[in-house]
Structures are given as C-alpha cells and as structure tokens.
N, C-alpha and C positions, 0 to 999 in steps of 0.2 A: 860101602857103595863106590864102585869105580865109575868115574865119569868118562864120557867120550868127548871128542872134539865137537860133536854136534850139540851136546849138552851145553858146552861153553858158548857156542854160537847162539844158542837159544837164550841163555842168560844175558848175553851181550845185547841181543835184540830187545829183550824185555827191559833192560836197564838203559837202553839207548846209548850204548857205548860201542865204540869201534875198537876191536882188539887186533893189533897187528899179528900176523901169522907167527912171527918168531917169538911172541910172548904168550901164545895160547898154552903151551906146555906148562909154563910157570903158573898161570891162572888155574889150569886143570888141577895141578897139585895142591894149590892153596884152597880151592873150593872143596876138593876131596878131603883134605885134612880137616876142614871145618865140619863137613858132614860126618866124618868118622868120629869127631869129638861129640857131635850130637848123638850118635849111637851109644857112646860111652855114657852120656848123661841119661839116656833112656834106661840104662841098666841100674840106675841108682834107686834104692828102695825108698819110696816116698809114702808108704803106708803110715797113716796116723799124722801126717804133716798137713796142717791146715793151709788151704790155698790162700794166697795173699796178693794184693795189688802192689805193695811196696815192701822193700826189705827192711826199712826202718819205720818205727812208729811215727805217725803224723801227729803234729800238735798245732793248735791254733797259734800263730805268731802275731796276730793282730792285737793291738791294745784294746782294753774294754772301752766302750763308748762312754764318754763323760760330757755333760753339758758344761760348756765354757763360754765366756763372753766372746762374741764375735766382733768383727770390724763394724764400726758405726756406719749406718747406711749413707749419711751425708758425706762422710769421708770417702767411702767406696765410690760414690757417684761424682765426687769432686773433679776427677779427671776424665769423666765420660764425655765424648764429643756431643752426644745427645742423650737427654733423659726426659722422662715424662711420668708424672705421678709416682716418683720414687723408684722407677725402674730404668734399666738401660734400654735405649732404642737402638735396634739393629736393623739392617736391611732385610726385607722379606726374601727368603730363598725358595719357598714352596708356594706355588700358585694356588 
C-alpha cells in the first residue's frame, strides 16, 4: 500500500502531532514499510493455530493465603492520635 502525503497529514492530525514539511517523506516511508510488513504477516498460514491473548503461559505468582498472627490491636493503636472502642478515629470526609 502506497501512502500519500494526505495520509500522513491525516495520521498526524489523529495523533495530534505536527510534522514539518521536510520530514513528511521520511515518515511516509516509515509508515509505508510498517504497512507492507503487515501485508507480509497477513500471508502467514495460521490454520490450526489457536488464538491467544498472551504469547507466554500465565501463572499465578501470588503466594497462597495463610493465617498468621497479626499485629496486636493495642500495639497498633498505641501511636494513633485518636482511638475509640479499639478503632482508629479519622476525620469524616463524606457528608
């Protein structure tokens, strides 16, 4: 697919870029090369290839949940500026 200067101008507008006139030929060639490579990829036989979202298999990297002792409540509240009935008191932000 051969691009025109109008195509490059349109891509520039959509991308919100300003392309100087002296650089348009360079960008025309680069975009054209990119599109030609896309045409080459369209010719690859993908019959029997299962569609995928990722090229590598995904695995869960999180550790399993385990019950462990947590910080003592009195110790956690010891530096709180305000506390009430075993809870932190914070300013109300929603009316």
